[in-house]
N, C-alpha and C positions, 0 to 999 in steps of 0.2 A: 423482542423475539423478534415482535412484528415487523421492524426497519430490514433486521439480517434476514428474515423471509421475504420480504419484496428484494433485497437485492440479491434472492439466488434468483427468484423470478426474473428478475431483467438480465443476470448472465444468460440465463435457459434463453432467453427469446431473442439474446444476441444484441443486448445494449449496449453491453460492457464487455470487456474480456477479461480486466481484473478489476475487483472490488476491496478496498480498505476499508473494515468494519471492526473501532472500538467499541469492546464491552466489557463489561463485569467479569472478573475471572471464576466466578460463582459457577456462569452460563457456557461457560469453554466445552464442558463434556456435551451439553446437550446441541452446542451448534458443529462440533465434529460431525455427532452422530448425523445432523442433517444434511452434512457437508460429502460424506462416507453415503449414505442414504441414496442421494442425488450425483453418486460416484463424480465428485468436483472435489481436484488439486485445492491444495491450501496449504498454507505456512502460519503458525501460531507466534505472535513476538511478545514477550511478555514486558509490560511497560511500567505498571507498580504491581504492587502484592495485590491490588482489588481492580486493574484494569490489564487487557490485551488487545493484543491487534491482530486480526485476523485476515488473511490476504486469502484470497480465493478468486479461481477463473479458469482460466487454459492454461493447461499445464506450460506452454513455454516461458509464460507469462512469470508465474511463479517461480520457476526456478530460475530467471532471473532476477528477480525479488530476493531469491535464497541467497545469492550471490553477495548479497550489501547488506541486506537487512538484518544484521547481525549485531546492529548496534542501532541509539536511539535516534528514531528521524531526525531528529534537530541536530547531528553530529552526522549527518551523509555529508559527501562531497559536491560539490556543485555538482559536478555529470550526472552522479547518483541519485541526488535532490531529480534534476532536469527527466531523467527515465524515467524515474518512480511516477512523475505526474504526467508524464507523456500517458504510458500505460496505464495508467486511471482514467484518462480519457479527459486532462485538464486541456482548456483551450490552448491550442496548439502556440500562437502566438502570444499568450502570456505568459506559459513557459517559458520560452523564449525570451521575454523580456525580462521574466524572474534570475534567466542565468546569465544573462549579461549582467542584472544588476552586481549577482553575487559576485562574477567574477571581475566587477568594478571595483568592487567592496576590497576582495582578496589582493588586488593591486594596490589599493593605497593603502593596505594595510603594511605590506612588504615595503613599498617606499620609504613610512615613518620610520 
């Protein structure tokens, strides 16, 4: 929970607009309590029976994530993956390179 609390701190200080924190499912109730106490929007995504992803931050960002994060992250489309990475604050140039590489891979598979 220390890292989770640090993520809340970073969000409140304006360092990030959206955070993705993977945690033990047993801790999710405590996390939700902290998010509600800080009036922070969030989305919970079950990963396994023992792990969950907690997306939290700006309401608009959480709403965008809710549009497509109803499936495992490894099943996101190239476009969804790009949006998620960008919203999480990943390096934009690296995200663009990742997007182009994934698109190229899809085109190669389609041509086969």
